[in-house]
C-alpha positions as CSV (number, residue, x, y, z in Angstrom):
1,M,20.4,11.3,2.9
2,G,19.1,7.9,4.0
3,A,17.3,6.4,6.9
4,G,15.9,9.1,9.2
5,Q,16.7,9.3,12.9
6,S,13.8,8.3,15.1
7,V,12.5,10.9,17.5
8,P,10.3,10.5,20.6
9,D,6.6,10.4,19.8
10,E,3.6,11.1,22.0
11,G,2.1,7.6,21.5
12,K,-0.9,8.9,19.6
13,P,-1.3,9.5,15.9
14,P,-1.1,13.1,14.7
15,T,-4.4,14.9,13.9
16,R,-3.3,16.0,10.4
17,G,-0.7,15.0,7.9
18,L,0.4,14.8,4.2
19,H,-0.2,11.2,3.3
20,V,2.5,9.9,0.9
21,L,0.8,8.0,-1.9
22,R,3.8,7.6,-4.3
23,V,7.6,8.0,-4.3
24,T,8.9,8.7,-7.9
25,P,11.9,6.5,-8.7
26,G,15.1,8.5,-9.0
27,S,13.8,11.5,-7.1
28,P,15.2,13.0,-3.9
29,A,12.5,11.2,-1.9
30,S,13.5,7.8,-3.4
31,Q,16.9,8.3,-1.7
32,T,15.3,8.3,1.8
33,D,13.4,5.7,3.7
34,I,9.9,7.3,3.1
35,E,7.3,4.6,2.5
36,P,4.2,5.1,0.3
37,F,0.9,4.5,2.0
38,F,2.4,4.1,5.5
39,D,4.2,7.4,6.0
40,F,2.8,10.9,6.7
41,I,4.7,14.2,6.6
42,V,3.4,15.9,9.7
43,G,5.9,18.8,9.9
44,Y,9.4,20.0,9.1
45,D,12.4,21.2,11.1
46,D,14.6,24.0,9.9
47,A,17.5,25.7,11.8
48,S,16.2,29.2,10.7
49,R,12.8,28.7,12.2
50,S,11.0,26.7,14.9
51,P,9.8,23.2,14.1
52,Q,6.4,23.2,12.5
53,M,4.2,20.2,13.3
54,A,0.6,21.2,14.1
55,N,-1.9,21.4,11.3
56,I,0.5,21.2,8.4
57,E,-1.0,22.7,5.2
58,A,-0.1,21.7,1.6
59,H,0.4,25.3,0.4
60,G,2.6,26.3,3.3
61,F,4.6,23.2,3.0
62,E,5.2,23.7,-0.7
63,K,6.5,27.2,0.0
64,V,9.0,25.8,2.6
65,V,10.2,23.2,0.1
66,V,10.8,25.8,-2.6
67,E,12.8,27.9,-0.1
68,H,15.0,24.9,0.6
69,E,15.8,24.0,-3.0
70,G,19.4,22.8,-3.1
71,R,19.8,22.7,0.7
72,R,18.8,20.3,3.5
73,L,15.3,20.2,4.9
74,D,14.4,17.8,7.8
75,L,10.9,16.3,7.4
76,I,9.1,15.1,10.4
77,V,7.5,11.8,9.3
78,W,5.0,9.7,11.2
79,S,4.7,6.0,10.4
80,S,1.2,4.4,10.7
81,K,2.9,1.0,10.5
82,G,5.3,1.4,13.4
83,Q,3.3,4.2,15.2
84,T,6.6,6.2,15.5
85,T,7.8,9.6,14.5
86,R,11.2,10.2,12.9
87,H,13.3,12.9,11.2
88,V,14.0,12.3,7.5
89,P,16.7,14.6,5.9
90,I,16.1,15.5,2.3
91,I,17.5,18.0,-0.2
92,P,14.8,19.3,-2.6
93,S,16.1,19.5,-6.1
94,R,15.0,19.5,-9.8
95,E,18.3,18.1,-11.1
96,W,17.0,14.5,-11.0
97,S,14.3,15.3,-13.6
98,K,16.6,17.0,-16.2
99,P,17.3,13.9,-18.3
100,Q,13.5,13.4,-18.6
101,Q,13.0,17.0,-19.5
102,L,15.5,16.9,-22.4
103,E,13.3,14.3,-24.0
104,E,10.2,16.4,-23.8
105,N,9.0,19.2,-26.1
106,T,10.1,22.7,-25.2
107,E,6.5,23.8,-24.9
108,S,5.6,21.1,-22.4
109,K,8.7,22.0,-20.4
110,A,7.5,25.5,-20.0
111,A,4.0,24.4,-19.0
112,T,5.0,22.3,-16.0
113,Q,7.7,22.4,-13.3
114,P,9.2,19.2,-12.1
115,S,8.7,18.1,-8.5
116,L,11.4,19.1,-6.0
117,L,10.8,16.0,-3.8
118,G,9.2,13.5,-6.1
119,L,6.3,12.8,-3.8
120,S,2.6,12.5,-4.5
121,M,0.6,13.4,-1.3
122,R,-2.8,14.3,0.0
123,I,-4.0,15.9,3.2
124,C,-5.8,13.5,5.6
125,D,-6.2,12.2,9.1
126,P,-3.4,9.7,9.8
127,E,-5.3,8.0,12.6
128,F,-7.7,6.1,10.3
129,S,-5.2,5.7,7.4
130,L,-5.0,1.9,7.6
131,D,-8.7,1.2,8.2
132,N,-9.4,0.6,4.6
133,V,-7.3,-2.5,3.7
134,W,-8.3,-5.8,2.3
135,H,-6.8,-9.0,3.8
136,V,-6.2,-11.9,1.4
137,L,-7.7,-15.0,3.1
138,D,-8.0,-17.5,0.3
139,V,-6.8,-17.8,-3.3
140,L,-8.3,-20.4,-5.7
141,E,-6.1,-22.5,-7.9
142,G,-5.9,-21.2,-11.5
143,S,-7.5,-17.9,-10.6
144,P,-6.3,-14.3,-11.5
145,A,-5.3,-13.8,-7.9
146,E,-3.1,-16.9,-8.0
147,S,-1.5,-15.8,-11.2
148,A,-0.7,-12.4,-9.7
149,G,1.0,-14.1,-6.7
150,L,-1.3,-13.0,-3.9
151,V,-0.5,-14.9,-0.6
152,P,-3.3,-16.0,1.7
153,Y,-3.1,-14.5,5.2
154,G,0.2,-12.8,4.4
155,D,-1.0,-10.1,2.0
156,W,-3.1,-6.9,2.3
157,I,-4.2,-4.7,-0.5
158,V,-3.7,-1.1,0.6
159,G,-4.4,0.9,-2.6
160,W,-4.3,1.0,-6.3
161,S,-2.6,3.1,-9.1
162,G,-5.5,5.6,-8.9
163,G,-4.8,6.4,-5.3
164,V,-6.3,5.3,-2.0
165,L,-9.5,3.4,-1.4
166,A,-11.9,5.3,0.9
167,S,-14.4,2.6,1.7
168,E,-15.1,-1.1,1.5
169,S,-17.1,-0.9,-1.6
170,D,-14.5,1.2,-3.4
171,F,-12.3,-1.8,-4.0
172,Y,-15.0,-4.0,-5.5
173,D,-16.1,-1.1,-7.7
174,V,-12.6,-0.7,-9.0
175,V,-12.3,-4.5,-9.7
176,E,-15.6,-4.5,-11.5
177,A,-14.6,-1.5,-13.6
178,H,-11.4,-3.3,-14.7
179,E,-13.0,-6.5,-15.9
180,D,-10.7,-8.0,-18.6
181,K,-8.3,-5.0,-18.1
182,P,-5.1,-4.8,-16.1
183,L,-5.5,-3.4,-12.6
184,R,-2.4,-2.3,-10.7
185,V,-2.8,-2.6,-6.9
186,Y,-0.3,-2.1,-4.0
187,V,0.1,-5.1,-1.8
188,Y,1.7,-5.2,1.6
189,S,3.3,-8.4,2.8
190,F,3.4,-8.8,6.6
191,D,5.7,-11.8,6.4
192,F,8.5,-9.9,4.5
193,N,7.4,-6.3,5.6
194,T,7.5,-5.1,2.0
195,L,5.2,-3.2,-0.3
196,R,5.0,-4.3,-3.9
197,E,3.0,-3.5,-7.0
198,V,0.8,-6.3,-8.4
199,V,-1.1,-6.5,-11.7
200,L,-4.5,-8.2,-11.5
201,V,-6.6,-9.0,-14.6
202,P,-10.2,-9.6,-13.3
203,N,-12.1,-11.8,-15.6
204,R,-14.8,-14.6,-15.7
205,Q,-13.0,-16.8,-18.2
206,W,-10.5,-18.4,-15.8
207,G,-13.0,-21.3,-14.9
208,G,-14.0,-20.5,-11.4
209,E,-16.2,-18.3,-9.3
210,G,-15.8,-14.5,-9.1
211,L,-13.6,-12.0,-11.0
212,L,-10.5,-12.7,-9.0
213,G,-11.0,-16.1,-7.4
214,C,-10.0,-14.7,-4.0
215,V,-11.6,-14.3,-0.6
216,F,-10.9,-10.9,1.2
217,G,-11.5,-10.0,4.8
218,Y,-12.4,-6.4,5.7
219,G,-12.9,-4.6,9.0
220,L,-11.5,-4.5,12.5
221,L,-10.4,-8.1,12.6
222,H,-8.5,-7.8,9.3
223,R,-6.4,-4.8,9.8
224,I,-2.6,-4.9,9.4
225,P,-1.0,-6.1,12.7
226,P,1.6,-3.8,14.4
227,V,5.1,-4.1,13.1
228,Q,8.2,-4.2,15.3
229,E,10.6,-1.3,14.8
230,D,13.5,-3.6,14.0
231,S,11.6,-5.0,11.0
232,T,10.9,-1.7,9.2
233,L,11.0,-1.7,5.4
234,Q,14.5,-1.3,4.0
235,H,15.2,1.3,1.4
236,G,14.8,0.1,-2.1
237,Q,12.3,-2.6,-1.3
238,F,9.3,-0.8,-2.9
239,Y,8.9,-1.9,-6.5
240,D,8.9,1.0,-9.0
241,E,6.3,1.5,-11.6
242,A,8.1,-0.5,-14.3
243,E,8.3,-3.6,-12.1
244,V,5.5,-6.1,-11.4
245,F,5.3,-9.2,-9.3
246,V,6.2,-12.4,-11.1
247,P,5.5,-15.6,-9.1
248,A,8.7,-17.6,-8.5
249,D,9.2,-21.0,-10.1
250,K,9.5,-24.1,-8.1
251,E,13.2,-24.2,-7.7
252,E,13.5,-20.5,-6.6
253,Y,10.5,-20.9,-4.3
254,K,12.1,-23.9,-2.5
255,K,15.1,-21.8,-1.6
256,H,12.9,-20.0,1.1
257,D,11.8,-21.5,4.3
258,Y,8.1,-20.9,4.8
259,G,7.7,-23.2,7.8
260,F,6.6,-26.3,6.1
261,E,8.1,-29.2,4.1
262,R,9.9,-27.9,1.0
263,D,8.9,-30.8,-1.1
264,E,5.3,-29.6,-0.5
265,F,6.1,-26.0,-1.4
266,E,2.8,-25.5,-3.2
267,A,0.8,-25.9,0.1
268,V,-0.4,-22.8,1.9
269,P,1.1,-22.4,5.4
270,P,-1.5,-22.5,8.2
271,S,-2.6,-19.1,9.4
272,R,-2.3,-17.8,12.9
273,E,-6.1,-17.9,13.2
274,Q,-6.2,-21.6,12.1
275,E,-3.5,-22.5,14.6
276,A,-5.4,-20.8,17.4
277,S,-8.7,-22.5,16.4
278,P,-7.9,-25.8,14.7
279,S,-11.6,-26.7,14.5
280,T,-12.2,-23.9,12.0
281,S,-11.2,-25.0,8.5
282,Q,-10.4,-23.0,5.5
283,A,-13.4,-24.4,3.8
284,D,-15.6,-23.0,6.6
285,N,-14.1,-19.5,5.9
286,V,-14.8,-19.8,2.2
287,G,-18.4,-20.8,3.0
288,Q,-18.8,-17.8,5.2
289,A,-17.3,-15.6,2.5
290,R,-19.9,-16.7,0.0
291,L,-22.5,-15.0,2.3
292,S,-20.9,-11.6,1.4
293,L,-21.6,-10.2,4.9
294,T,-22.0,-6.4,5.2
295,S,-19.8,-4.5,7.6
296,N,-19.2,-1.1,9.2
297,G,-16.1,0.4,10.7
298,D,-16.4,-1.6,13.9
299,T,-17.1,-5.0,12.4
300,S,-15.6,-7.3,9.9
301,S,-16.7,-9.1,6.8
302,L,-15.5,-11.7,4.2
303,H,-16.1,-11.4,0.5
304,Y,-15.7,-14.0,-2.2
305,L,-14.7,-11.5,-4.8
306,D,-17.4,-11.1,-7.2
307,P,-18.3,-7.5,-6.5
308,P,-21.5,-7.1,-4.5
309,S,-24.8,-7.0,-6.4
310,R,-25.9,-3.6,-7.7
311,S,-29.0,-1.9,-6.4
312,P,-31.9,-2.0,-8.9
313,L,-32.1,1.8,-8.4
314,L,-28.6,2.3,-9.8
315,P,-28.0,2.4,-13.6
316,V,-26.2,-0.6,-15.0
317,S,-24.0,-0.2,-18.0
């Protein structure tokens, strides 16, 4: 098992797929190149039957996986990041979960069966899977966002530990519900083509404006740019549940070349947008963000994260 072999794709996203939300560490899926949030299982290929790709169903797929316990099954996986389809070989097994089972109570062992693949998935339309992402545009000094290591212009929030976020307001609702509590979010770095888990602690005691001290862009102009095939995420680069992002210290940070003078490592590198439009300053972006513009699926907005004001018709706790 390992990196799957790419196969020709039709140039269009599939109409239906099983969206991978989590890959459990140590599971059969963790030994492949399947990426959480970006990959969709759209079918399977088995020598004993014809390939199945159209309208994959969770129940039918589960039966196929059970039938292949202990032997190879080729998954047909579509990547929303690379817009490509590939075959990923995997051997469904429960052996990986036996050490954990031995630590559990006998009654609980009988109540649940361990996963054969180690994947958490949901049925959805892959075409719009990356519409709901939040682009980090500015991070204030001393803020919770800075403490968590969010990088302006290079990072996108794609989900949280509770699953995917279905609309623009979902993220702000989640942040508000976690005031003074840890919030685990999944952050994609375009610069390094990696997905990592970040712990945010939204609060109003850090000394600045908003719960996070961060400006987010949402909408058509803030989607994740296409990624070249030769820069796909390497196996093992997704941080497991026990690991969190810890900002590098000065010496470690200076080992990397971010395109500016290393003795000024604390500066934020200019964005592509700023290079294209030098007359537009970062301060102008922040000023626009304070307006908290509304958006729909075809437009974009900026938000200075304090969550939007509640309607007076809604109950306030």
